N, CA and C atoms as a LAMMPS dump frame, in Angstrom:
ITEM: TIMESTEP
0
ITEM: NUMBER OF ATOMS
366
ITEM: BOX BOUNDS ff ff ff
-5.0000000000000000e+02 5.0000000000000000e+02
-5.0000000000000000e+02 5.0000000000000000e+02
-5.0000000000000000e+02 5.0000000000000000e+02
ITEM: ATOMS id mol type element x y z
1 1 1 N -434.476 415.214 -317.651
2 1 2 C -435.361 414.079 -317.41
3 1 3 C -436.489 414.099 -318.433
4 2 1 N -436.726 412.983 -319.007
5 2 2 C -437.8 412.882 -319.981
6 2 3 C -439.067 412.369 -319.331
7 3 1 N -440.077 412.316 -320.138
8 3 2 C -441.337 411.773 -319.629
9 3 3 C -441.207 410.269 -319.483
10 4 1 N -441.979 409.742 -318.567
11 4 2 C -441.981 408.294 -318.374
12 4 3 C -442.628 407.648 -319.593
13 5 1 N -442.067 406.56 -320.032
14 5 2 C -442.632 405.857 -321.178
15 5 3 C -443.066 404.468 -320.733
16 6 1 N -444.015 403.945 -321.445
17 6 2 C -444.505 402.603 -321.144
18 6 3 C -443.447 401.592 -321.589
19 7 1 N -443.238 400.541 -320.811
20 7 2 C -442.244 399.543 -321.213
21 7 3 C -442.683 398.802 -322.47
22 8 1 N -441.715 398.562 -323.337
23 8 2 C -442.006 397.816 -324.562
24 8 3 C -442.085 396.333 -324.221
25 9 1 N -442.559 395.566 -325.193
26 9 2 C -442.703 394.136 -324.984
27 9 3 C -441.35 393.526 -324.659
28 10 1 N -441.3 392.726 -323.623
29 10 2 C -440.058 392.08 -323.223
30 10 3 C -439.272 392.895 -322.21
31 11 1 N -439.61 394.16 -322.021
32 11 2 C -438.923 394.997 -321.043
33 11 3 C -439.641 394.925 -319.712
34 12 1 N -438.884 395.099 -318.662
35 12 2 C -439.49 395.154 -317.33
36 12 3 C -439.827 396.602 -317.013
37 13 1 N -440.895 396.791 -316.282
38 13 2 C -441.282 398.129 -315.876
39 13 3 C -440.385 398.564 -314.719
40 14 1 N -439.899 399.813 -314.748
41 14 2 C -439.052 400.343 -313.684
42 14 3 C -439.912 400.616 -312.46
43 15 1 N -439.492 400.056 -311.336
44 15 2 C -440.195 400.27 -310.08
45 15 3 C -439.203 400.911 -309.119
46 16 1 N -439.506 402.141 -308.696
47 16 2 C -438.596 402.86 -307.814
48 16 3 C -438.75 402.369 -306.386
49 17 1 N -437.612 402.172 -305.715
50 17 2 C -437.612 401.739 -304.326
51 17 3 C -438.011 402.922 -303.457
52 18 1 N -439.068 402.774 -302.667
53 18 2 C -439.559 403.872 -301.838
54 18 3 C -439.208 403.686 -300.363
55 19 1 N -438.374 402.684 -300.052
56 19 2 C -437.963 402.486 -298.67
57 19 3 C -437.083 403.647 -298.229
58 20 1 N -437.077 403.928 -296.929
59 20 2 C -436.27 405.021 -296.409
60 20 3 C -434.788 404.699 -296.585
61 21 1 N -434.032 405.69 -297.058
62 21 2 C -432.597 405.533 -297.223
63 21 3 C -432.168 405.26 -298.643
64 22 1 N -433.106 405.173 -299.571
65 22 2 C -432.77 404.833 -300.946
66 22 3 C -432.946 405.994 -301.923
67 23 1 N -433.162 407.198 -301.421
68 23 2 C -433.289 408.346 -302.321
69 23 3 C -432.303 409.419 -301.898
70 24 1 N -432.052 410.37 -302.779
71 24 2 C -431.133 411.466 -302.466
72 24 3 C -431.625 412.26 -301.272
73 25 1 N -432.925 412.482 -301.233
74 25 2 C -433.511 413.244 -300.125
75 25 3 C -433.217 412.545 -298.804
76 26 1 N -433.377 411.232 -298.761
77 26 2 C -433.135 410.484 -297.532
78 26 3 C -431.667 410.555 -297.109
79 27 1 N -430.764 410.458 -298.085
80 27 2 C -429.328 410.529 -297.783
81 27 3 C -428.977 411.908 -297.233
82 28 1 N -429.552 412.956 -297.821
83 28 2 C -429.306 414.319 -297.332
84 28 3 C -429.861 414.47 -295.913
85 29 1 N -431.052 413.93 -295.663
86 29 2 C -431.634 414.004 -294.319
87 29 3 C -430.78 413.251 -293.292
88 30 1 N -430.293 412.088 -293.657
89 30 2 C -429.451 411.309 -292.748
90 30 3 C -428.162 412.079 -292.457
91 31 1 N -427.53 412.619 -293.511
92 31 2 C -426.3 413.389 -293.327
93 31 3 C -426.511 414.618 -292.471
94 32 1 N -427.591 415.349 -292.725
95 32 2 C -427.89 416.55 -291.94
96 32 3 C -428.182 416.175 -290.486
97 33 1 N -428.913 415.094 -290.288
98 33 2 C -429.229 414.648 -288.93
99 33 3 C -427.984 414.265 -288.151
100 34 1 N -427.066 413.535 -288.794
101 34 2 C -425.824 413.161 -288.127
102 34 3 C -424.964 414.383 -287.827
103 35 1 N -424.956 415.363 -288.737
104 35 2 C -424.188 416.585 -288.512
105 35 3 C -424.747 417.357 -287.321
106 36 1 N -426.06 417.504 -287.285
107 36 2 C -426.698 418.212 -286.16
108 36 3 C -426.432 417.468 -284.853
109 37 1 N -426.504 416.142 -284.891
110 37 2 C -426.242 415.348 -283.694
111 37 3 C -424.798 415.533 -283.221
112 38 1 N -423.861 415.554 -284.162
113 38 2 C -422.451 415.757 -283.813
114 38 3 C -422.199 417.129 -283.21
115 39 1 N -422.774 418.168 -283.814
116 39 2 C -422.609 419.528 -283.294
117 39 3 C -423.239 419.642 -281.91
118 40 1 N -424.415 419.048 -281.743
119 40 2 C -425.085 419.086 -280.445
120 40 3 C -424.251 418.358 -279.39
121 41 1 N -423.665 417.228 -279.743
122 41 2 C -422.828 416.483 -278.796
123 41 3 C -421.586 417.298 -278.438
124 42 1 N -420.988 417.947 -279.427
125 42 2 C -419.794 418.769 -279.212
126 42 3 C -420.076 419.887 -278.221
127 43 1 N -421.14 420.64 -278.469
128 43 2 C -421.462 421.751 -277.566
129 43 3 C -422.019 421.248 -276.236
130 44 1 N -422.69 420.12 -276.266
131 44 2 C -423.192 419.538 -275.031
132 44 3 C -422.064 419.1 -274.114
133 45 1 N -421.034 418.502 -274.679
134 45 2 C -419.873 418.109 -273.87
135 45 3 C -419.151 419.323 -273.309
136 46 1 N -419.098 420.394 -274.084
137 46 2 C -418.463 421.619 -273.577
138 46 3 C -419.262 422.189 -272.412
139 47 1 N -420.571 422.06 -272.468
140 47 2 C -421.417 422.566 -271.382
141 47 3 C -421.215 421.763 -270.092
142 48 1 N -420.779 420.522 -270.217
143 48 2 C -420.528 419.704 -269.021
144 48 3 C -419.162 419.989 -268.423
145 49 1 N -418.365 420.879 -269.068
146 49 2 C -417.068 421.258 -268.522
147 49 3 C -415.886 420.716 -269.292
148 50 1 N -416.107 419.938 -270.324
149 50 2 C -415.005 419.408 -271.123
150 50 3 C -414.477 420.52 -272.031
151 51 1 N -413.141 420.579 -272.196
152 51 2 C -412.61 421.632 -273.071
153 51 3 C -412.923 421.304 -274.536
154 52 1 N -412.816 422.313 -275.399
155 52 2 C -413.253 422.191 -276.796
156 52 3 C -412.471 421.13 -277.563
157 53 1 N -411.169 421.03 -277.326
158 53 2 C -410.347 420.056 -278.057
159 53 3 C -410.749 418.632 -277.678
160 54 1 N -410.883 418.38 -276.391
161 54 2 C -411.279 417.035 -275.95
162 54 3 C -412.692 416.696 -276.415
163 55 1 N -413.598 417.682 -276.383
164 55 2 C -414.969 417.44 -276.842
165 55 3 C -414.967 417.086 -278.332
166 56 1 N -414.181 417.808 -279.118
167 56 2 C -414.082 417.521 -280.555
168 56 3 C -413.519 416.147 -280.817
169 57 1 N -412.448 415.801 -280.096
170 57 2 C -411.842 414.476 -280.271
171 57 3 C -412.811 413.368 -279.875
172 58 1 N -413.511 413.566 -278.771
173 58 2 C -414.449 412.556 -278.286
174 58 3 C -415.588 412.343 -279.284
175 59 1 N -416.168 413.437 -279.77
176 59 2 C -417.276 413.333 -280.723
177 59 3 C -416.805 412.693 -282.022
178 60 1 N -415.619 413.089 -282.5
179 60 2 C -415.086 412.523 -283.739
180 60 3 C -414.843 411.028 -283.583
181 61 1 N -414.209 410.624 -282.509
182 61 2 C -413.94 409.207 -282.274
183 61 3 C -415.244 408.415 -282.175
184 62 1 N -416.201 408.939 -281.431
185 62 2 C -417.481 408.261 -281.262
186 62 3 C -418.192 408.06 -282.601
187 63 1 N -418.249 409.123 -283.418
188 63 2 C -418.966 409.014 -284.685
189 63 3 C -418.251 408.116 -285.683
190 64 1 N -416.922 408.188 -285.72
191 64 2 C -416.182 407.306 -286.635
192 64 3 C -416.412 405.854 -286.243
193 65 1 N -416.304 405.552 -284.957
194 65 2 C -416.532 404.169 -284.521
195 65 3 C -417.979 403.734 -284.767
196 66 1 N -418.918 404.605 -284.421
197 66 2 C -420.329 404.278 -284.603
198 66 3 C -420.66 404.03 -286.076
199 67 1 N -420.215 404.922 -286.944
200 67 2 C -420.529 404.783 -288.371
201 67 3 C -419.807 403.586 -288.982
202 68 1 N -418.578 403.32 -288.554
203 68 2 C -417.845 402.169 -289.087
204 68 3 C -418.508 400.864 -288.665
205 69 1 N -418.828 400.747 -287.397
206 69 2 C -419.488 399.53 -286.909
207 69 3 C -420.858 399.378 -287.578
208 70 1 N -421.579 400.483 -287.728
209 70 2 C -422.882 400.433 -288.387
210 70 3 C -422.787 400.003 -289.836
211 71 1 N -421.803 400.545 -290.565
212 71 2 C -421.648 400.193 -291.979
213 71 3 C -421.24 398.736 -292.131
214 72 1 N -420.257 398.302 -291.35
215 72 2 C -419.811 396.909 -291.435
216 72 3 C -420.939 395.974 -291.029
217 73 1 N -421.681 396.337 -289.996
218 73 2 C -422.816 395.51 -289.566
219 73 3 C -423.881 395.384 -290.639
220 74 1 N -424.191 396.497 -291.309
221 74 2 C -425.202 396.435 -292.364
222 74 3 C -424.701 395.601 -293.54
223 75 1 N -423.401 395.686 -293.841
224 75 2 C -422.83 394.887 -294.928
225 75 3 C -422.914 393.4 -294.583
226 76 1 N -422.523 393.045 -293.375
227 76 2 C -422.579 391.635 -292.972
228 76 3 C -424.016 391.117 -292.975
229 77 1 N -424.96 391.961 -292.58
230 77 2 C -426.373 391.568 -292.618
231 77 3 C -426.821 391.304 -294.058
232 78 1 N -426.426 392.192 -294.994
233 78 2 C -426.802 392.001 -296.399
234 78 3 C -426.16 390.745 -296.971
235 79 1 N -424.928 390.457 -296.58
236 79 2 C -424.258 389.237 -297.044
237 79 3 C -424.983 388.009 -296.503
238 80 1 N -425.319 388.035 -295.221
239 80 2 C -425.966 386.883 -294.588
240 80 3 C -427.349 386.616 -295.184
241 81 1 N -428.075 387.677 -295.533
242 81 2 C -429.422 387.497 -296.075
243 81 3 C -429.447 387.475 -297.599
244 82 1 N -428.275 387.569 -298.217
245 82 2 C -428.123 387.566 -299.682
246 82 3 C -428.945 388.675 -300.334
247 83 1 N -428.93 389.85 -299.724
248 83 2 C -429.63 391.02 -300.254
249 83 3 C -428.647 391.984 -300.919
250 84 1 N -427.568 391.441 -301.465
251 84 2 C -426.561 392.277 -302.116
252 84 3 C -426.976 392.558 -303.557
253 85 1 N -426.482 393.638 -304.1
254 85 2 C -426.826 394.046 -305.463
255 85 3 C -426.455 392.957 -306.468
256 86 1 N -425.256 392.374 -306.328
257 86 2 C -424.808 391.357 -307.275
258 86 3 C -425.75 390.164 -307.292
259 87 1 N -426.15 389.708 -306.123
260 87 2 C -427.037 388.537 -306.038
261 87 3 C -428.376 388.848 -306.704
262 88 1 N -428.904 390.034 -306.449
263 88 2 C -430.179 390.423 -307.062
264 88 3 C -430.052 390.512 -308.576
265 89 1 N -428.953 391.106 -309.061
266 89 2 C -428.755 391.218 -310.506
267 89 3 C -428.619 389.839 -311.141
268 90 1 N -427.909 388.942 -310.474
269 90 2 C -427.742 387.589 -310.996
270 90 3 C -429.083 386.861 -311.068
271 91 1 N -429.913 387.012 -310.044
272 91 2 C -431.235 386.389 -310.053
273 91 3 C -432.096 386.948 -311.187
274 92 1 N -432.055 388.268 -311.383
275 92 2 C -432.83 388.886 -312.462
276 92 3 C -432.345 388.411 -313.826
277 93 1 N -431.023 388.27 -313.977
278 93 2 C -430.461 387.808 -315.239
279 93 3 C -430.894 386.37 -315.515
280 94 1 N -430.785 385.516 -314.511
281 94 2 C -431.178 384.113 -314.692
282 94 3 C -432.659 384 -315.04
283 95 1 N -433.482 384.808 -314.394
284 95 2 C -434.911 384.79 -314.682
285 95 3 C -435.18 385.258 -316.119
286 96 1 N -434.485 386.297 -316.549
287 96 2 C -434.668 386.81 -317.909
288 96 3 C -434.225 385.778 -318.946
289 97 1 N -433.13 385.067 -318.668
290 97 2 C -432.654 384.033 -319.592
291 97 3 C -433.68 382.912 -319.69
292 98 1 N -434.24 382.495 -318.555
293 98 2 C -435.229 381.423 -318.577
294 98 3 C -436.498 381.86 -319.304
295 99 1 N -436.911 383.117 -319.107
296 99 2 C -438.089 383.627 -319.819
297 99 3 C -437.839 383.631 -321.327
298 100 1 N -436.645 384.05 -321.723
299 100 2 C -436.298 384.096 -323.151
300 100 3 C -436.294 382.692 -323.746
301 101 1 N -435.718 381.744 -323.012
302 101 2 C -435.706 380.351 -323.497
303 101 3 C -437.124 379.809 -323.631
304 102 1 N -437.977 380.134 -322.673
305 102 2 C -439.36 379.669 -322.711
306 102 3 C -440.094 380.261 -323.907
307 103 1 N -439.82 381.555 -324.203
308 103 2 C -440.453 382.202 -325.36
309 103 3 C -440.033 381.55 -326.67
310 104 1 N -438.791 381.085 -326.732
311 104 2 C -438.262 380.502 -327.966
312 104 3 C -438.715 379.064 -328.189
313 105 1 N -439.28 378.436 -327.156
314 105 2 C -439.712 377.043 -327.283
315 105 3 C -441.055 376.965 -328.021
316 106 1 N -441.241 375.859 -328.727
317 106 2 C -442.526 375.627 -329.383
318 106 3 C -443.522 375.145 -328.34
319 107 1 N -444.8 375.147 -328.722
320 107 2 C -445.841 374.696 -327.794
321 107 3 C -445.625 373.248 -327.375
322 108 1 N -445.191 372.421 -328.305
323 108 2 C -444.933 371.012 -327.99
324 108 3 C -443.803 370.877 -326.972
325 109 1 N -442.755 371.67 -327.149
326 109 2 C -441.635 371.617 -326.209
327 109 3 C -442.058 372.099 -324.816
328 110 1 N -442.894 373.126 -324.77
329 110 2 C -443.375 373.646 -323.487
330 110 3 C -444.231 372.585 -322.792
331 111 1 N -445.088 371.929 -323.558
332 111 2 C -445.945 370.895 -322.982
333 111 3 C -445.101 369.729 -322.471
334 112 1 N -444.087 369.33 -323.237
335 112 2 C -443.205 368.238 -322.818
336 112 3 C -442.442 368.611 -321.539
337 113 1 N -441.962 369.844 -321.483
338 113 2 C -441.25 370.319 -320.303
339 113 3 C -442.169 370.358 -319.082
340 114 1 N -443.408 370.775 -319.305
341 114 2 C -444.386 370.842 -318.224
342 114 3 C -444.667 369.449 -317.675
343 115 1 N -444.803 368.473 -318.548
344 115 2 C -445.022 367.09 -318.108
345 115 3 C -443.843 366.589 -317.297
346 116 1 N -442.635 366.903 -317.785
347 116 2 C -441.414 366.466 -317.114
348 116 3 C -441.304 367.072 -315.715
349 117 1 N -441.638 368.344 -315.6
350 117 2 C -441.584 369.025 -314.299
351 117 3 C -442.624 368.432 -313.358
352 118 1 N -443.825 368.158 -313.853
353 118 2 C -444.862 367.553 -313.019
354 118 3 C -444.47 366.166 -312.54
355 119 1 N -443.798 365.395 -313.417
356 119 2 C -443.354 364.043 -313.039
357 119 3 C -442.281 364.139 -311.944
358 120 1 N -441.363 365.093 -312.083
359 120 2 C -440.287 365.232 -311.11
360 120 3 C -440.824 365.722 -309.763
361 121 1 N -441.894 366.494 -309.808
362 121 2 C -442.472 367.043 -308.586
363 121 3 C -443.254 366.026 -307.77
364 122 1 N -443.66 364.97 -308.398
365 122 2 C -444.473 363.956 -307.711
366 122 3 C -443.647 362.937 -307.001
């Protein structure tokens, strides 16, 4: 890893996502938490009198169903709210193209475009 450098002209500054679940540490914590929960459920079911094979099968089935439904649900939520990576990348690309076009325009063209936009907005 190198030192952080200042963005050059025309480059966007890198902003790291600090929400929970978006870093390696968070993924490791989630995985460890689910593992501990599974082991606790396995031994907890055995303490209630269930044999080890049935407890293992029950915990495995429960976690597979839970994680599958959770993953599919989160995917459908991202699709519905258009928070998918592709959509975000497309928006960033379109914005960058428009910024580049605006930079290439002369002052007269920018002023003419501004007048046109104001007329359309009224």
